[in-house]
C-alpha positions as CSV (number, residue, x, y, z in Angstrom):
1,M,115.6,-23.8,-115.9
2,S,118.0,-23.9,-113.0
3,N,121.7,-24.2,-113.5
4,P,123.0,-27.6,-112.3
5,S,126.4,-26.1,-111.3
6,N,124.6,-23.7,-109.0
7,R,122.8,-26.6,-107.3
8,V,126.2,-28.4,-106.8
9,S,127.7,-25.3,-105.1
10,E,124.6,-25.0,-103.0
11,F,124.8,-28.6,-101.9
12,F,128.5,-28.3,-100.9
13,N,127.9,-24.9,-99.1
14,S,125.0,-26.4,-97.0
15,E,127.1,-29.3,-95.7
16,S,127.3,-29.6,-91.9
17,E,130.5,-28.7,-90.1
18,A,131.0,-32.3,-89.1
19,T,131.0,-33.4,-92.7
20,N,133.5,-30.7,-93.5
21,L,135.8,-31.9,-90.7
22,L,135.5,-35.5,-92.1
23,W,136.3,-34.3,-95.6
24,Q,139.3,-32.3,-94.3
25,Y,140.5,-35.4,-92.5
26,V,140.2,-37.6,-95.6
27,K,142.0,-35.0,-97.7
28,S,144.9,-35.0,-95.1
29,L,145.5,-38.8,-95.4
30,T,148.5,-39.8,-97.4
31,P,148.0,-41.8,-100.6
32,E,149.6,-44.8,-99.0
33,T,147.1,-44.7,-96.1
34,I,144.2,-44.4,-98.5
35,N,145.5,-47.3,-100.5
36,Q,145.9,-49.4,-97.4
37,L,142.4,-48.6,-96.2
38,S,140.9,-49.1,-99.6
39,K,142.1,-52.7,-100.2
40,P,140.7,-55.7,-98.4
41,T,143.4,-58.0,-96.9
42,S,141.7,-61.2,-97.7
43,T,140.1,-62.6,-100.9
44,E,137.0,-63.6,-98.9
45,V,136.3,-59.9,-98.1
46,L,136.9,-59.0,-101.7
47,Q,134.5,-61.7,-102.9
48,V,131.8,-60.6,-100.4
49,M,132.1,-57.0,-101.5
50,E,131.9,-58.0,-105.2
51,R,128.7,-60.0,-104.5
52,N,127.3,-57.1,-102.6
53,I,127.9,-54.6,-105.3
54,I,126.6,-57.0,-108.0
55,G,123.5,-57.5,-105.8
56,L,123.0,-53.7,-105.6
57,L,123.5,-53.1,-109.4
58,G,122.1,-56.2,-110.8
59,N,123.4,-59.5,-111.9
60,L,123.4,-59.5,-115.7
61,P,126.6,-60.9,-117.2
62,S,128.3,-58.1,-119.1
63,E,129.6,-60.5,-121.7
64,H,126.1,-61.1,-122.9
65,F,124.5,-57.7,-122.3
66,G,125.4,-54.1,-123.1
67,I,124.8,-52.7,-119.6
68,T,124.3,-49.0,-119.0
69,I,123.4,-47.8,-115.6
70,S,121.9,-44.3,-115.1
71,T,121.0,-42.8,-111.8
72,S,120.6,-39.5,-109.9
73,R,123.3,-38.0,-107.8
74,E,121.4,-38.7,-104.7
75,S,120.9,-42.4,-105.6
76,L,124.6,-42.7,-106.5
77,G,125.5,-41.2,-103.1
78,R,123.3,-43.7,-101.4
79,L,124.9,-46.6,-103.3
80,L,128.4,-45.3,-102.4
81,A,127.4,-44.9,-98.8
82,S,126.0,-48.5,-98.7
83,A,129.2,-49.9,-100.3
84,M,131.3,-48.0,-97.8
85,I,129.3,-49.1,-94.8
86,S,129.5,-52.7,-96.0
87,G,133.2,-52.4,-96.5
88,Y,133.8,-51.0,-93.1
89,F,131.6,-53.7,-91.6
90,L,133.5,-56.5,-93.4
91,R,136.9,-55.0,-92.6
92,N,135.9,-54.9,-88.9
93,A,134.6,-58.4,-89.0
94,E,137.8,-59.5,-90.7
95,Q,139.9,-57.9,-88.0
96,R,137.8,-59.4,-85.2
97,M,138.1,-62.8,-86.8
98,G,141.9,-62.4,-86.9
99,F,142.0,-61.2,-83.2
100,E,139.9,-64.2,-82.2
101,M,142.1,-66.6,-84.0
102,V,145.2,-65.1,-82.3
103,V,143.5,-65.4,-78.9
104,Q,142.5,-69.0,-79.5
105,A,146.0,-69.9,-80.6
106,T,147.4,-68.2,-77.6
107,E,145.0,-70.0,-75.3
108,A,145.8,-73.3,-77.0
109,N,149.6,-72.7,-76.5
110,N,149.1,-71.7,-72.9
111,S,147.0,-74.9,-72.2
112,E,149.7,-77.0,-73.8
113,V,152.4,-75.5,-71.6
114,E,150.5,-76.1,-68.3
């Protein structure tokens, strides 16, 4: 049998240089920055993320079922990547919506002044 801890070290040793640079960058972030990046600013984004994760994991109500999820490291990594990509997409959409609202308000104010 192979030793799982050896497989873990092999996995990390074989990462690309770009991944290592990203990891170094993430490790250099302050806890405040990570906290700010980790929390959605609106309840709508939080609700969409919750629905997305529930959709990925399943929608059984935990108060009626004893739910245990088991998976492989690879599948868990894919789940995490999917959740992160969804989060980045929603955060960007939220920012764009905010920018568009500011632009529309500015245009409305400018048209009233003229």
